[in-house]
C-alpha positions as CSV (number, residue, x, y, z in Angstrom):
1,M,2.7,-11.9,1.1
2,I,1.5,-11.0,-2.4
3,D,3.4,-8.8,-4.9
4,L,0.8,-6.7,-6.7
5,P,1.2,-6.3,-10.5
6,N,4.1,-4.0,-11.4
7,H,5.6,-4.6,-8.0
8,G,8.2,-7.1,-6.7
9,R,8.4,-10.3,-8.8
10,S,4.9,-10.0,-10.3
11,G,4.4,-9.2,-14.0
12,W,4.1,-5.7,-15.4
13,T,0.9,-4.4,-17.1
14,D,0.0,-1.6,-19.5
15,E,-2.6,-0.1,-17.1
16,I,-3.3,0.0,-13.4
17,S,-6.6,0.2,-11.4
18,Y,-7.7,-0.8,-7.9
19,L,-10.5,-3.0,-9.3
20,G,-8.0,-4.8,-11.5
21,M,-5.5,-5.3,-8.7
22,A,-8.2,-6.5,-6.3
23,D,-9.5,-9.0,-8.9
24,G,-5.9,-10.3,-9.4
25,V,-5.5,-10.8,-5.7
26,A,-8.9,-12.6,-5.6
27,D,-7.9,-14.9,-8.4
28,L,-4.7,-15.9,-6.5
29,L,-6.6,-16.4,-3.2
30,S,-9.3,-18.4,-4.9
31,E,-6.6,-20.8,-6.2
32,I,-5.3,-21.5,-2.7
33,A,-8.4,-21.0,-0.6
34,D,-9.7,-24.6,-0.5
35,G,-12.9,-23.2,1.1
36,E,-11.1,-21.0,3.6
37,Q,-11.2,-17.3,4.1
38,F,-8.2,-15.0,4.6
39,C,-7.3,-12.2,7.0
40,V,-6.1,-9.4,4.7
41,V,-3.8,-6.6,5.6
42,G,-2.9,-3.7,3.3
43,H,-1.0,-0.5,3.8
44,S,-1.5,2.7,1.7
45,M,-2.1,1.7,-1.9
46,G,-2.3,-1.9,-0.7
47,G,-4.9,-0.8,1.8
48,K,-7.1,0.4,-1.0
49,V,-6.6,-2.9,-2.9
50,A,-7.5,-4.7,0.3
51,M,-10.7,-2.7,0.7
52,A,-11.7,-3.2,-2.9
53,L,-11.0,-6.9,-2.5
54,A,-13.2,-7.2,0.6
55,L,-16.0,-5.3,-1.0
56,Q,-16.0,-7.1,-4.3
57,H,-15.1,-10.6,-2.9
58,P,-16.3,-10.7,0.7
59,D,-16.5,-14.5,0.6
60,L,-12.7,-14.5,0.6
61,V,-12.1,-12.1,3.4
62,Q,-12.6,-13.1,7.0
63,R,-11.0,-10.0,8.6
64,L,-9.6,-6.8,7.2
65,C,-6.8,-4.5,8.4
66,V,-6.4,-1.2,6.5
67,V,-3.2,0.7,7.4
68,D,-3.1,4.5,7.0
69,I,-5.4,5.0,4.1
70,A,-9.1,5.6,3.5
71,P,-11.6,4.9,0.7
72,V,-11.6,8.5,-0.5
73,H,-9.9,10.6,-3.2
74,Y,-6.7,12.3,-2.2
75,A,-5.8,15.6,-3.8
76,R,-2.2,14.5,-4.0
77,L,-0.3,11.5,-2.7
78,S,1.8,13.3,-0.1
79,S,5.5,13.0,-1.0
80,F,5.2,10.1,-3.5
81,A,5.7,12.5,-6.5
82,D,9.0,13.6,-5.0
83,Y,10.0,9.9,-4.5
84,V,9.3,9.2,-8.1
85,R,11.2,12.2,-9.3
86,G,14.2,11.1,-7.2
87,M,14.1,7.5,-8.4
88,R,13.9,8.7,-12.0
89,A,16.7,11.2,-11.5
90,L,19.2,8.4,-10.6
91,D,21.5,7.6,-13.4
92,L,21.4,3.8,-13.1
93,A,24.0,3.3,-15.8
94,A,26.5,5.3,-13.9
95,L,25.5,4.1,-10.4
96,S,28.4,2.5,-8.5
97,D,26.6,1.0,-5.5
98,R,23.6,1.3,-3.2
99,A,25.4,3.9,-1.0
100,A,25.6,6.2,-4.0
101,A,21.9,5.6,-4.7
102,D,21.1,6.6,-1.2
103,V,23.1,9.8,-1.5
104,G,21.3,10.5,-4.8
105,L,17.9,10.1,-3.4
106,R,18.5,12.1,-0.3
107,P,17.4,15.5,-1.8
108,Y,14.1,14.0,-2.8
109,V,13.6,11.6,0.1
110,P,15.0,13.1,3.3
111,D,13.7,10.4,5.6
112,A,16.4,7.6,5.9
113,T,13.7,4.9,6.7
114,V,11.7,5.7,3.5
115,R,14.9,5.8,1.4
116,S,15.9,2.4,2.7
117,F,12.4,1.1,1.8
118,L,12.5,2.5,-1.7
119,L,16.0,1.2,-2.3
120,Q,14.8,-2.3,-1.7
121,N,13.4,-2.1,-5.2
122,L,16.9,-1.5,-6.7
123,R,18.3,-4.7,-8.3
124,R,21.5,-5.6,-10.0
125,D,21.1,-6.1,-13.8
126,G,24.4,-7.5,-15.2
127,Q,26.9,-4.8,-14.5
128,G,24.3,-2.2,-14.0
129,W,21.1,-1.6,-12.0
130,R,17.4,-1.6,-12.6
131,W,14.2,-0.8,-10.6
132,Q,12.2,-3.9,-9.9
133,M,8.9,-2.1,-9.9
134,N,7.4,-0.6,-13.0
135,L,8.5,2.9,-12.2
136,D,7.3,4.5,-15.4
137,L,3.7,3.2,-15.1
138,L,3.4,3.8,-11.4
139,G,4.9,7.3,-11.7
140,D,2.7,8.2,-14.6
141,H,-0.5,7.1,-12.8
142,L,-0.1,8.7,-9.4
143,D,-3.3,10.6,-10.0
144,D,-5.1,7.4,-10.6
145,L,-3.7,5.8,-7.5
146,A,-5.0,8.8,-5.5
147,E,-8.5,8.0,-6.5
148,W,-11.0,5.6,-5.0
149,P,-13.2,3.7,-7.5
150,E,-17.0,4.0,-7.6
151,L,-18.3,0.6,-6.5
152,Q,-21.9,-0.6,-6.6
153,V,-21.5,-3.1,-3.8
154,D,-22.9,-3.9,-0.4
155,P,-20.8,-2.9,2.7
156,Y,-18.3,-5.4,3.9
157,L,-19.6,-6.7,7.2
158,G,-16.5,-8.5,8.5
159,P,-14.4,-7.1,11.4
160,T,-12.2,-4.3,10.2
161,L,-9.2,-2.7,11.9
162,W,-8.4,0.8,10.6
163,M,-4.9,1.7,11.7
164,A,-3.6,5.3,11.4
165,G,-0.4,7.1,12.1
166,A,-1.0,10.0,14.5
167,E,1.4,12.2,12.5
168,S,0.1,11.2,9.1
169,S,-2.5,13.1,7.0
170,Y,-4.0,10.2,5.3
171,V,-6.7,9.2,7.8
172,T,-8.8,12.2,8.8
173,S,-12.1,12.8,10.6
174,E,-13.6,13.8,7.2
175,A,-12.8,10.3,5.8
176,A,-14.5,8.5,8.7
177,P,-18.1,8.6,7.3
178,A,-17.0,7.0,4.0
179,M,-15.0,4.4,5.8
180,R,-17.8,3.4,8.2
181,A,-20.4,3.4,5.4
182,L,-18.4,0.8,3.5
183,F,-17.0,-1.0,6.6
184,P,-19.6,-0.7,9.4
185,R,-17.6,-2.9,11.8
186,T,-14.6,-0.6,11.7
187,Q,-12.4,0.0,14.7
188,L,-10.0,2.9,14.4
189,L,-6.6,2.7,16.1
190,T,-4.3,5.7,16.0
191,V,-0.6,4.9,16.6
192,K,1.3,7.7,18.4
193,K,4.7,8.8,17.2
194,S,4.0,7.4,13.7
195,G,3.6,8.8,10.3
196,H,2.4,7.1,7.2
197,W,4.8,4.1,7.5
198,V,3.2,2.7,10.7
199,H,4.6,-0.8,10.4
200,S,8.1,0.6,9.9
201,E,8.0,3.4,12.4
202,Q,6.3,1.6,15.3
203,P,6.7,-2.1,14.4
204,A,6.2,-3.5,17.9
205,I,2.9,-1.6,18.4
206,F,1.8,-2.5,14.9
207,V,2.4,-6.2,15.3
208,G,0.9,-6.2,18.8
209,A,-2.3,-4.5,17.6
210,L,-2.6,-6.7,14.6
211,R,-2.1,-9.9,16.7
212,R,-4.8,-8.9,19.1
213,F,-7.2,-8.1,16.2
214,L,-6.5,-11.5,14.6
215,Q,-6.9,-13.5,17.8
216,R,-10.4,-12.1,18.6
C-alpha cells in the first residue's frame, strides 16, 4: 500500500498533479519490480493516479482496478469541499480528543463512516494535534484534482475492472466512452447499496470481486 505525496507518511510537495503522482508511484514500483508487473488498485483520486500510471507506464501494470472514478473532468468533487472546510474549522490547539473532533466534524461530514475515515488522518503532536495529510495544499487544489490530464498515449490494453457504487454519481453512462477509449478491456461492475466509498460500504462484495478479477 503506497502513500501518495502529501498523504500518510509520504513527503509533502509544493504542487500536485496526476502525472507527477503517477510518475512517483512508477519510480517506487520500478525500484522493487525486479522484472515483475503489478496489479494496481486505486479509489477516487487514487483511481485517477492508477489510470495515469497504467497509461504512462504500461510495462509496470499487469492488471488495473479503478474504483468509483472515471478519466473525466468533474465539475465539483462531491462533498470534498465540505470535508476540507470541516477539517480546517477544527481548532486543533484546543482539541481535547478524537471524540471532540468527531463532534466538530459532524456538521460538515454527516456520514459517520466518512468521518471515521477522515479522522484517521488526525495525529498527536506533543500535547496537541495535527493533520497527517497536507490539508492546505490538497484543499487549495480541489479544482485541479477534479481534472483529468491530457495524455498523448496509447490505450492501456491490460484487463481493467471498473467498479462503481450504485448510489454514487462519479461513474455515469456519459463517462463510459472515455473510459473504454483509454481502457478497451474494461469490465464495469456496479455494487448495489454502495456510494462512493465502495470498499468501506460493501467490503465483502468489494474484496470478493477484486479477488475474482485478480485470479483470472
